[in-house]
N, C-alpha and C positions, 0 to 999 in steps of 0.2 A: 622544473620546467614552467617557461613563462607561456601565459597565455593573455593573449591581448583582449581588451572588452569585444572589439567584433567576435574572433574566434569565441569567447566564451558565450556570446549572445548564439551564434551558429550551432555550437554545441547543444546547448539549452534547446534551443527549436528544433534541433534534429532529435533531439531524446526527450520530448516534452511529454510524450504518452507515461515514458516512468513515473513522471511527477503526477499527471493528472490519476493515473492506477493505485499510487500509495494515497493521494487524497483522498480519494474514494473509498479504498478501503479503511480507512481508519474513520471517516466522518459521515453522517447520513446529510446534513443539511449541507445544501449548497455554499450559503456563506462561510461555513467552518471550511468547507474544501478549499473555497476560494484563499483563504486568509492562510491555510496550511501552504498551499502551493507558493503563496508570494513568501513566506517564512521560510521555504526549503529554497527558493532562488536567492534569497537575502545569504543564508546560510552558506549556500554554493558559492556565492560572490566571494563572501569574507572568507572563506575556507580554498581558494580556488588556488593558492599559492603553495598549498598543501599538496597537491597534485602533483606527483612525481613522474608519470607516466608507466610505471611499473606493471600498471593495469591498463584495462579498457576505460575509456572514460566515462561510459555509463556504469560500468560495475562500480566504481568509485562515487558516482553521482549517486547509484543506489544506496550505499552507505549512510552518504550526508544525508540522504531524505528520509530513508528509515530511522536513523538516529535525530532526525528533528522531529520527525512524525512522531515519534515516542515521546520526547519530552514536552511535543506542543500538547499531544494528544493529554498527558498527566496534568499539564497546564488547565486546559479547558474542564478536565473531570472536577478540578478543584472551584471552580468558579459556579457561581450558584444559578438555576436556570429560570431566569425571570417569569418564564411560562410555564413553569411546572405548574401552577395551580388552573391553570385552561383545561377544561375539560370538552376534548374535541371526538367527533364522531371521527371513525374510520372511514378512511376516504376508498372506495372500489376502484382497484387499477382498471386502467383502460384495456381493452383487447389489446392485445402484442401483432406486431405486422407479422411474426413469424415465430417457429419453436424457437432460434436461436435468441431472440430476445428473449422469449420467456425464460429459456436455460439462463442466460445471464441476469436476469432479475432473482432469481433463484439462489444461482452461486453468490452474488453480492450477499444478498440476505443471509447465506450461511455463513460467508466470512465475516460477517458482523458480530458472528458469536464466538468467533476464535480470539483468543489471548493475544498479546502485540507479538509475541514472538512467532506463534502459529500464521499470523498476519503476512510477517516479514519472509518466513519460510516459502507457504504458499505462493505468493507474490512472484519473489524468484524463481521458484519453481516453474510457474506456468511461462514464466517468461525466458527459460531454457538454460538459466544458468546451471553451470557445473556442482555437484556436491564439493569441489574444491572452492568455489568461488561462494558459495553460500555459506561456507564454513569461516571463510576468511572474512566475509561481510559481517558474519554475526556473531566473530569470536567464537564459534565451537568447534570441535573435532568432527571429521568427516563422516565417522561411525555415527555419532550422534544428529548428525543431519539426515541421513539416512533413515535411523529410526525415528526421529519426529516427523520428519516429510510422510513417511509411510503411516504413523499413527496420525496425522493432521486430514491428509487423504480421508482416510476411513470415518473419521470424526466429521468430514463434510459430507460425503456421502449421508453418513445418517442424519446428520442435520436437515439435509436435502429431503430425503425420504420423509420425515417428520415433518416436512412443509407440506406433504401430500404430492410430490413432484416424483413421478416415476420415471427412470432412467430409459 
């Protein structure tokens, strides 16, 4: 399936929320999120000719984004943190506008504690992907996806409870 540059940009713009979510789940720092965002777009452009149209563009985009994020994450972890020796006092978060904001903060903090496969699973699960689509995207069986998804949801609940947030 041939996709023009204009069509590609329109599809990226339409589904850019996917890229923001993947970037946010894998990195805390805004600069790292932005770097990953750009890297995903670059990889999508490089591999756009491999999109055959057998699945939704967003499903294909997820696969590329997750694979890029995992590789990028591994590269970033190998780099020494030049600010690691600086001692910083924790900053108290400002009050949140509403309960939903607070829930999102706890959710993203909990997701940071998941491994890369669990992050990919939960991200696709909350986006409403079917078990079959998740299995195809991650190269797992549907049964394995169901089991891992349930375990990951339970793990997230426990992490959030340990953070002191009650449902």
